MIZATI-318945 format. One record per residue (C-alpha): residue in three letters; x, z, y. Coordinates in steps of 0.5 Angstrom, whole numbers, plus 500, padded with zeros to 3 digits. Example, Ala and Ser with C-alpha at 12.3 -4.5 7.8 and 13.67 -1.06 7.14 Angstrom:
REM residues 2
ALA525516491
SER527514498
END
This chain:
REM residues 156
MET500500500
THR506502504
ILE510495503
ILE503491505
LEU502495512
LEU509493514
ILE508486512
VAL502486516
ILE506489522
LEU512485521
VAL507478521
ILE503482527
ILE510482531
VAL513475529
VAL506471530
GLY506475537
PHE513474539
PHE511466538
LEU505467543
VAL508471548
LYS514465548
ARG509460548
CYS505463554
ARG513464557
GLN513456557
ARG506455560
VAL507459566
ASN513457569
ARG518459575
GLY516455581
ILE517449584
GLU524447587
ILE523441592
SER529438595
VAL529434602
TYR535429604
ARG537427610
ASN542422612
LYS548424618
GLU542422623
GLY538428620
ARG533423618
MET529424612
TYR530418607
GLY528422600
TYR525428596
SER525431590
ILE521436587
THR521438580
GLY518444576
HIS511447576
HIS508454578
GLY502458574
GLU499456569
TYR499448568
GLY492445570
SER490451574
ASP494453580
ILE493451587
VAL499451589
CYS502447585
ALA496442586
GLY498442594
VAL504440593
SER503435588
VAL497432593
LEU502432599
ALA508429595
GLN504423592
THR500422598
THR506421601
LEU510417596
LYS503413596
GLY504412604
LEU510410604
GLY509405599
GLU503402603
HIS508402609
PHE512398606
MET507393603
ARG504391610
LEU511391613
ASN514386608
ASN507382606
ILE508384599
SER501384595
GLU499388590
ASP499383585
THR507382587
SER508390588
GLU514390584
GLU518387590
LEU517394593
SER523396590
GLU526393594
TYR525398599
LEU523404595
LYS525407589
TYR521412585
LYS520416579
VAL513420577
ALA513424571
PRO510431569
GLY514436574
ASP519431576
LEU518427582
GLN523423586
VAL523418592
ARG528415595
LEU528409601
MET532404600
GLY533402607
ALA534406614
PRO529410615
ASP524408621
ASN519411625
ILE513411620
THR517413615
ASP519419619
ALA512421621
LEU510421613
LEU516425611
GLU516430616
THR509431616
MET509431608
LEU515437610
ILE510441614
GLY505441609
LEU510443604
TYR513449609
ASP506452610
ILE505453602
TYR511455602
GLU510461608
ASN504462604
CYS507463598
ILE512468602
GLN506472605
GLU503473597
ASN510476595
ASP510470590
LEU518469591
ASP518465585
GLY513460588
VAL516454593
HIS523453593
ILE525448599
TYR532446600
GLU534441606
ILE541437604
GLN544432609
GLN548427606
ASP550420607
GLN544416605
GLU544413598
VAL542406598
END
């Protein structure tokens, strides 16, 4: 009887360990945002990695995603209009804008020099991201969002 009780306790501990480990994998430790500026201080790209909270139910993650992806779409629309690119030939867009979109990973780079419209789009996104960041700080959510502004020569 004692052996059966020990086996049941051991099974409960092992199952509990795997459930806790799985939950920790689903609740991540924050979002890292890197903003890239050229030597003139103009933004030419950004990357956003990680996740905040439980998948599918976190307002912080949703807010960051909406800002970042809407900015990407705005940049694409700007370059398509500026260079007379139709949606049928949108692969030509890669001459002006490189991007990667995957779960927990968004990377965006302008392939040429920033202009006034790209500045407005990117700086507006950054204002929104800082608003989310400051809200996380006020809520004592120190693992929420981290923003890094990196100044370097533009990679083309």
